[in-house]
GUMILO-909619 format. One line per field, with one value per residue (C-alpha): residue number from 1; residue in three letters; x negated, y negated, z negated. Coordinates in steps of 0.02 Angstrom, whole numbers. Layout:
BEGIN
pos (NUM	...) .
code (Ala	...) .
east (X	...) .
north (Y	...) .
up (Z	...) .
//
This chain:
BEGIN
pos (1	2	3	4	5	6	7	8	9	10	11	12	13	14	15	16	17	18	19	20	21	22	23	24	25	26	27	28	29	30	31	32	33	34	35	36	37	38	39	40	41	42	43	44	45	46	47	48	49	50	51	52	53	54	55	56	57	58	59	60	61	62	63	64	65	66	67	68	69	70	71	72	73	74	75	76	77	78	79	80	81	82	83	84	85	86	87	88	89	90	91	92	93	94	95	96	97	98	99) .
code (Met	Val	Gly	Ile	Asn	Gly	Asp	Lys	Ile	Glu	Ser	Ala	Ser	Arg	Ser	Ser	Glu	Glu	Leu	His	Leu	Phe	Lys	Leu	Arg	Gln	Val	Arg	Ser	Thr	Val	Ser	Gln	Asn	Ser	Gly	Thr	Lys	Ile	Arg	Lys	Ile	Asn	Gly	Leu	Ile	Glu	Ser	Leu	Cys	Gly	Ile	Tyr	Ser	Arg	Val	Ala	Arg	Arg	Leu	Gly	Val	His	Arg	Thr	Tyr	Val	Ser	Arg	Val	Ala	Arg	Gly	Glu	Arg	Arg	Ser	Glu	Lys	Ile	Glu	Asn	Ala	Leu	Ile	Ala	Glu	Tyr	Asp	Arg	Val	Gln	Glu	Gly	Lys	Gln	Leu	Pro	Arg) .
east (-5756	-5744	-5903	-5938	-5930	-5776	-5871	-5989	-5843	-5765	-5926	-5957	-5780	-5818	-5973	-5886	-5752	-5889	-5969	-5803	-5768	-5946	-5916	-5746	-5827	-5953	-5822	-5722	-5879	-5910	-5732	-5746	-5908	-5832	-5679	-5788	-5888	-5726	-5662	-5827	-5816	-5634	-5685	-5833	-5718	-5587	-5730	-5807	-5643	-5571	-5562	-5581	-5423	-5480	-5655	-5581	-5452	-5583	-5693	-5556	-5469	-5300	-5201	-5237	-5062	-5065	-5223	-5130	-4979	-5096	-5187	-5014	-4961	-4818	-4905	-5029	-5193	-5336	-5453	-5399	-5403	-5585	-5636	-5557	-5649	-5809	-5794	-5752	-5904	-6013	-5948	-5972	-6153	-6196	-6114	-6166	-6070	-6155	-6103) .
north (-2526	-2685	-2773	-2881	-3032	-3043	-3159	-3020	-2912	-3072	-3115	-2938	-2943	-3106	-3042	-2893	-3016	-3117	-2970	-2910	-3080	-3089	-2916	-2973	-3125	-3021	-2912	-3061	-3135	-2973	-2964	-3145	-3110	-2950	-3052	-3185	-3060	-2988	-3161	-3199	-3034	-3072	-3246	-3170	-3048	-3185	-3300	-3156	-3107	-3282	-3314	-3127	-3141	-3304	-3233	-3081	-3178	-3298	-3150	-3063	-3217	-3187	-3284	-3262	-3219	-3072	-3006	-3034	-2930	-2790	-2792	-2779	-2635	-2734	-2717	-2589	-2626	-2508	-2648	-2771	-2633	-2585	-2771	-2787	-2637	-2699	-2872	-2797	-2690	-2838	-2945	-2805	-2776	-2960	-2994	-2877	-2930	-2931	-2782) .
up (-13888	-13994	-14038	-14188	-14076	-13959	-13849	-13792	-13733	-13651	-13563	-13504	-13434	-13347	-13266	-13197	-13129	-13049	-12973	-12905	-12832	-12755	-12673	-12606	-12537	-12447	-12372	-12312	-12236	-12145	-12081	-12026	-11933	-11852	-11801	-11728	-11630	-11555	-11513	-11424	-11329	-11271	-11218	-11120	-11032	-10992	-10923	-10825	-10748	-10721	-10537	-10486	-10374	-10292	-10256	-10179	-10080	-10015	-9965	-9872	-9805	-9890	-10013	-10198	-10244	-10123	-10213	-10375	-10313	-10260	-10427	-10517	-10399	-10318	-10147	-10075	-9986	-9993	-9930	-10074	-10200	-10152	-10153	-10331	-10394	-10318	-10386	-10554	-10562	-10495	-10645	-10768	-10709	-10721	-10883	-11023	-11176	-11350	-11453) .
//
């Protein structure tokens, strides 16, 4: 529909473009916030699990690399597997990450 004044149609078009850009910025902001939340969760997991092999190794009096090999499935040790599971559970209970 063409108005008497072409400026009105152009200004209406501009305002719809501005609204679209505003909504697009809101979506991008939300995506960015969600990404930031995920990164914080990842960092929290890494920090909470960092040193798990060393803690288990110290507790059991074995070398950390042996614990690592058991964890990767290259070696078998029920004692170390149970200690790893217990340590993992302990870390998860103490470190509730934000959702």
